[in-house]
N, C-alpha and C positions, 0 to 999 in steps of 0.2 A: 911139684905135681905137674906132670906132662899131659898134654891133650893130643889125641890123635887127629888126623886130618879131618875126618867126618865131624867130630865134635867141635873142632875149631870153626869149620864152615857154618855149622848150625848156630853157634854162639855169635858169629859175625853177622849172620842174617837177622837174628833177633835184635841185636844192638842197632843195626841200620833201620829196621822197621820201627823200633821204639823211638829213635831220634827223629824219624820223619813224622810220626804221629804227633810227637810233642811240638815240633816246629810248626806243623800245620795248625794245631789247635791254638798255639800262641799267636800265630799270625791271624787266625780267624777272630780271636777275641780282641785284638788290639787294632784291627783295621777300621776304617770308617763305615758306619752303618749305611744301609741302602735307603734311598729315598722312595717312599711309596705314597700313592695318592688314593684317597677314598673319601667319598662324601664331600668333595670340593676342598679337602684339607690335606696338607702335606704332612706325612708322618715319617719318622726315622725308625727303622727297625728291619729285621729280617723278613724275607718273604714267607708267608704262611705256607706250611706244608699241606698236602692233601689235594683232593681233586679240585680242578678249576671249574667255574661255572660254564655250562655249555653255551657256546656262542650260536644260538639259534635265532632265526628270523621268523616271526609269526606272520603268516598270510591272513588276510581277512576271511571270515566265514564264506564258504562257497555260496554265491547268490543263486545258483540254479541256472538252468538253461531256459531261454537263450541268454548268452552273455552280451553285454552292451557292445554294439558295433559289429556284431556277427550276424550274418544273414541266416534266418531260420529256414530249414528245409520243410516245405509244406507239400501236401498232396497225398492221396491214398496210396500211390505206388512207392512213395519214398519212405524208407525206414525211419523210425524214431532215432533222433540223435542223442548220443550220450557223450558226456565230457569226461575224458580220462584224467588221471592225476597229472600226467606230463603235459596234457593240453592246457590244464588250468594254470600250471606254473609258467608255461610258455606265454600264456595270455597275460598273466600278471607281470612277468618280467619280459615285456615285449622287446626290450633293447638287448637282452642277453642271448648269445648264440644258443641254438637248440642242442648242440653237441655238449656244451658245458652242463646243461641241465640233465641230459641223458647220463653223463658221467657220474653225477651225484646219485642218480637212481642205481646205477650199476654198482656203486660202492656201498649202497644201503644207507645213505645219509639222509634220505627224505623220510619223514615220520608223520604219522597221522595222530591227532589228539582224540583220546577216548572221551565219551560223554560223562563217564563216572568219575568221581573225585576219589583220590586216595588219601586217607588220613594217616599222618605220621606224627612223630614228636614235634617236628618243625611246623606242622600245620597241614592244611589241605592243598594238595597239588594234583595236577592232571597227568595221567599216564600217557605215554606215547608208544606207538608201535611202528615198525618199518612198513613201508607201503611200496607196492610195485607200480611201475609206470603205467601199466594197463588197467589199474583198478579204477572203476567208475566212481565218480564223485557224487556224493549225496548233498542235498541242500543243508547248509549250516555246518558242513564238515570243515575243520580247520587243519591246515598243513603247516608243519614246521620244517624249515630248510636251514642249512648252515649259512652264515652270513657271507661266506666266500662265494656263494652262487651269484651274489649281486655285485661282486667286485669286477669292475670293468677296467679296461686298459686306460692308463692315464697318458695323455699326450704331453710331450715335453715342451711343446710350443704353446704359449699362452696367446689367446686372441686379444690383442690390444685394440681398444676403441680408438679410431682415428680422431685426430684433433678436429673439432668442428669449425666450419666456416659458414659464412652467410649463404654461399652457393655450394652445395655438396659436390665434392670432386669424385673422380673415378674410384679412388680407394674406399671412400665412404659408401658409395653405391654398391661396390662389390662386397664390402663387409656386411652390409645389411642383407643383401640377397643370399649370402651364405647362411643366414639365420633362419631362412624360410623353411619351415617344417612340413607344411602342407598348403596346397593352393587349389581352389576350384572357382567356378564363376561367382560364388557368393562370399566366401571367406578366405582369409589368410591366417595361418597359425605359425607363429615364430617361437623359437627357443631363445628367449632373452637371456643374455649373460648378466652377471651382477654389475652394478654401477653404471648401467646404461639408462639414462633418464627417458621416460616416456613422453612427458609433456615439458616442453622447453619454454624459456623466456629469452630476453635479450642476451644475457651472458651465456646461455646454453643453446648452441646452434646445432649440436649433433644429437638432438633428442629423436625419439622414434617418429613422432608426428612430423618433424621437420624433414627427415630423410625419406619418409614413406612416399611423399608425392613424387620425388625424383627417382627413387630406387624401386618402388614396388607397384607402380601403376600398371606395368606390363602392357597389355593391349587396350587398357581402358584410358579414357581421357583424363580421369582424376585418380589420385592415389587413394588407398584405403584409409579408413578413419578408426580411431580408438573406440573400443566398445567397453572393455573393462580394463582396469589398470593394476599393474604390479608396482610395488615399491621400487624405488631406484636401486636400493641395495639388494633386493631379492632377485631370484632368477627363475627361469622356467617358461612354461607354455603361456603365450600371450596371444590373444585373439583380436582380429581386426576385420571389419566389414568392408566389402568392396563396392556395394551398390546401396542406394537409398532404401530399397525394399529389404535387403538383408540386414542393414543396420537397424531398421525399425524392429525386425524380428528379434535380433540379438539384444536390443535394449529392453524389450518386453521379457526376454528370457532371463536376463540378469538383474531385473528390477526386483526390489524387495516388496512390491505391492502385489496384491492378488490379481491373477489374470482373469479379467472379466470376459474378454472375447477370445475366441479360438478358431483355428482353421478347421479342425476335424478332431475325431477321437484319437487318431494316430498321432497327431501333433500334440495333443494333451498328454498322451502316454510318453512320448519322447521327451517332453518338457519335464515330466515327473521323474525321468531317469537321468536327468542332467546333474552332474556333480563335478567337483574339483578335489583333487587330493594333493596335499603338500607333504614333503619330507623335511624335517627340521632336526637339528642337533641342539639339545637344550642342556643347560647346566643343572645337574641334579637329576631326579627322577620323580614322576608323579606318584602319589600315594596309591592310586588305583591304576591298574594296567590299562583300562579303557573306560570311557564314559562320555557324557555330553555336558558341555559348559553352556549354561544359559545365563549370561551376565550382560545386562544392558551397558552401553557405552555412552559417554558424554564427552564433549569437547570443551577445553578451557583455553583461554588466551593468556600468554605470558609475555613479559618484556614489553608492556604497553601495546599489546596486540600484534607484535612482530613475530611471535612464535605461537604455534598451535600445538596442543598436546591432547591426546586421547587417553581417557582413564575410565575405570569402572564407575558407573553411576551409583550414587549413594542411595540407600533404601528409603530415604525421606521423600524422594520423588519431587523435590522442589525445582531442580534444574531439568532442562530438556534432555531427553535421552533417547537412544535408538536401540531396538531389540537386536541382540547379537547372540547367535547360537553356533557353537563349534563342536564337532564330534572328534574325539582324539583316541589314539590307540598306541600303546607302547610296542615298539618293534622288537626289542630285545633287552638283555640285561644292561645295567649301568656299567660302563667301562671308563675307568680313570675319572670318575666323577661326572660323566656326561652320559646322556641317553639319546638314542634315535627314536623319534616319535612320528606318527602319521596323523595329519590334521585334515579334516574335511569340513569346510565352512558351509553352514546352511543359510547364512546371510552374507551380504557383501558390504561390510562396513570398513571404513578406513582404519588401517593398522589393527584390525580385529584379531588376527592370529597372534601378533606380537604382544598385544595387551593381555589376551587371554592366557598365553603361556607365562608371561612375567607376573601378572597380578592374580589371576584366578588359580593357576596351577603352582605358582611359586617357582617355576623353572624357566627363567628367561632364555631366549634363543642365543646361541653363541654368536657374537658379533653385533648384538642389538644393544648398543650403548645408550640409546635414547630411553628405553624402558627397562634396561637391566644394568645400568651403570654401577649401582651400589654392589650388586652381586659380582660383577666383573672385577671390581677393585679388590675383593676378597678371594677371587677365584685363583686357585693355584693350578696353573696349566700343566700339561703332561711333561714331566721332567725328561731331559734328554740323557737318559742313563742306558747304556748298552750292556754293561757287565756288572753283575752283583759282586760287590767287594768281599762279602763274607765267604763265598764259595768259589768265586772266579768263573762262574758259569754265565754264559751270555743269555740275555733275555731272548724270548722268541718273538719280540716285537718287530714286525716287519716295517722297514722304512723304505719307501721307493728310492731307488738309486738314480742319480743324475737329475734330480729335481730340486729346485729351490723352494724349500718349505716356507720361506718368508713371502709367500704369494697368497696369503689369506687363509691358510689352513689353520688347524688348532695349534700348531707349533709356532705360528707367527705371533709376534708381539701384539699385533692389532689384527685379529682375524676378521674376515669379511662376514657378513650376515649369512648364516647357514639356514636359509629358508628357500626352498625350491618347489615350484609348482610342477609336480612330476606327472600327474595324470589329469586328463580332461575328457569328459564325455558330454556330448551335446547333440541336439538333433541335426540331421543332415539338411541344413537350411536350403541348399541348392535343390535338393529333391522335392521338398515341400513347396517351394516357390514354383518350380516347374510343373508339378502335378496340379496345383491350384490356379495356374495361369489360364486365361481364356484361350491362349494359343496352344495349349497342351493337346497333343495328339493321344489317341488311345494307347498306342504302343510307344511309350516313352522309354528312352534309355535309362532314366532314373528309376523306373518302376522295379527293376531287378536289384537295385542297390539297397543297403540297409537303412533303416530309419535313424539309426544312431551312428555317430562317428566317435572313435576313441583314439587318443593320442597319448603316448608315453615318451617323455623326454629324459635323456640321460643327465646326470648332475654335472655342473661345471667343474673344471679342474680343481679348484680349491676344496670343494666338498668331496670330490673323489679321493683326494689325498687324505682328508680327514677320515673318510670312510675306511680306507685301508689302515690308517694308523689306529683308529678306535675299534676296528673289527679284529685286531690281532689279539694274541694272548694277553691276559691281564698282567699288569705289573704287580 
């Protein structure tokens, strides 16, 4: 039996197609399974098909106008001020360029949450709708934006803390002056990097208080002094007082006792609006997306009094304890077994945020080996897998090029503490001191300035790398 040319070509095409499909299926069945991570546990298996969870970042409810740190327009001839959606996002992401935020609006990626709940088979969820940049914000409205809006450029150069000496040298002085975020006659605000100690002793000569007198005195005879402290491993906004009067105001502001004396009603209102916000990467995810932790803390001594540890106080109440309150909010979905959360402490206790995350929420902060050592031992970090063996398709996981990931990010064997004081709102101390001084003139330069100051500090390089890694597509 003879075949013509057309029939021969058709048969050859079918044979080649069949052989390719058989070879591909055999290769897919016998290759190594892909590594996947969920709920802090490493699994072997193929990637699940279907839609991926949306990588959305939830902003806090809109507090209304005026916003902290913004001067309010007053007067009968001045129109009432409205806060638009793009103004609110620019305010919250103060360190992000406005063009990046406008691009997200142009692409229709910014969404507003409905007040009504939608009931489905999976439970109750809130519906979202696209929002224009010019839409006026209402009190309590909550906006969701892609996590990519908060991705900032990572510097390839890491700031290394100079080696400390008894007498600070020019490199140490220049290093600390680069950390100054804000300066006025009353206060200094610094963006502290991780692993820089604030209070030193004999072996630690490059601490913040040791360098401040030589590097941050500027035109004053004495250097600034510590008012509140961050842990050595944590990073973010750190406040220092420059004069005796400003230091006393700040001590009163950050004390946990009731304020019995006050300068004026404006000062009381400004003190009531004071807050700090932290961003942290935790292992796991809280059961509730937001809430308030009210768990007293107590201190215990270990190793014959050489080591101090903070822990949750027992309900018996026999040991001394201090009230500790922390407000928390989940920023987005859990990615590779970790979640980004926002923390707002209402009290100032030692290691309050670290203990509340580890013991109250059951989600220790990444890099917190003191209060989360047991979880870190079982924690399976993000696998370095770029190609799925079963399909040969690359992951959409973005890894920054040209960076050494062994610098404290989540891919490091020993990550740094991922706790960052991102936002700080406090009274304009210089303004209130000037207005209530006996030497104050009626037309003071400070009368036109806002009663509140607001600062937003970008994350350090290790946390930026982790943000980019954990904000990419799920494995």
